[in-house]
C-alpha positions, 0 to 999 in steps of 0.5 A: 500499499502506497501512503498518500495520507501523511503529507510526508516526503517519499524519501530522505533528503540526506544520503546514507553517507551524510547520515553516517557523518552526522551520527559520527559527529554526535557526542551522545555523552554531552548535552546538546548545547552547541548542536542547538545553537548551530541548528538555530543559527543555520535555520535563521540564516536560511529563513531570514529570522533572528536566532534569538527569536527561534526555539525548537521543540519535539515537532510543531505539534508540541509547540501548538500544545505549549502555545495553547497551554500558555496563551489560550486561557481566555479562549481558542479560535480557529477555522473549520475545517483546519488542523484538527489538533487545534481543538484537541489541544484546547480540549486538553487544557480545558479551554473554551474553543470556537470555530468559524465555519467555511462555506460549502466550497471550503472558502471562508467569509473573511469578514465573518471571521473578523467579526467573530474575533471581535465578538468572542475576544479569544486570547488565541487564534490558530490558523494554518497557512497554507491551509490544511486540509484544503492546501489553499494559500490564504491571502495576505490581506486576510492574515493582516486583518487577523493580526490587527483583530487579535491585537485589538482584543489583546490576543495572539495570532499563531500562523501555522506554516507547516507548508509555508516553504511551498508558498515562498514570498508571502509576507508575514505580519510583525509584532509581539502578538504573532507566533510563527510555527514551522516544521522540518517534517514537510518540504524538508523531509525530516518527519522522523526527527520531530523538529518543530520551530517557533518564532516569536518576540518579546513577552510572547517568546518568553511565555511560550518558551518558559515551559520548554525543556532545557534541551528540547531536542536531542543531539542527533536530531539537531545534527541531522537537521543541520547537516541538511541546512548547511548546504544551500545548494543541496537544499535548493535542489531538494526543494525543487524536487519536492515541488516537482512531485507536487506538480506531478500530483496536480497533473494526475488529478487534473485529468478528472476535474470534470468529475471532482472539484480541486482546490489550488494547492500550495502544499505537498498534497491536493484536496478534492471534494464533491459528490464523487470525491469519496468514490475516487478515494475508495477506488484508489485505496482498492488499487493500492494508494491510501489517501486521507478521508474524513469522518467530520460531517463538513468533510464527508465529501472530501479527500486529500492525497499527498505526494508519492515517489516519482516512480509511482506517478505513471501508475497513479495517473493511469488509475485516475484516468481510468476512474475518470473514463469509467464515470464519463 
């Protein structure tokens, strides 16, 4: 069974030799002080941040949980649908959770979202951008309006950019009321290392890092992450490879646009919906390609499929084409 439900890379960005080198350079008898500083410096340089505004944790999921725990006491709000763990973490902490529903086509009424913030006055608003599960890049004017609205109610806006590298060039709002959350699990292809990154400033940075561990990641994970980050040319080639896989995925599903609706994607997955979307999901599953279907009522006619190894696309395209012809 080929996995198309985890939104991870189909192969490693590091060679066996690079992995061996990183292992050999890891001093497992020491705490990872130098390793942490090196990783944050490399990540900051690559992404245009200041190292002192960056901290790491065991995956972006841990950051989201910590942020909810420290900043969500007066209510947590997000879109519906959005990343399911936002509500899970709010429930774990016992905080009130609000969501703003999408339209039937999974777009959002931006004015409604802003009005809900002003009405409910949550202390935390979490949003994935590019959006999960639809893959759409939400417009900068909306993100800026969210920023202004949360600042006006004394709250914090968390922009979850798990897939941000697939949509480079979009501006980010600034200020102490903003937290950016990123990961090395998606475009970087290092899901197994569990490297989550938070970028914040001032008191917000102090609040979310106050409950972080003294050494939040182990030396080996940090050294492997740094091994990838230290060579910009290799990383540029790797990003290009990931985006080519994304392009091939889009091309495969474009052949059945007459039967299913497809959202424009800025991620490593594609989101389809409509009365025949679940049928396509089940057909591909029976033929060895496991996508992601949903139990939620508002997603019952939707499915999501992530990138696969380049060798899989000829077969995948043929299967999708065959399904489409059978429904003509």
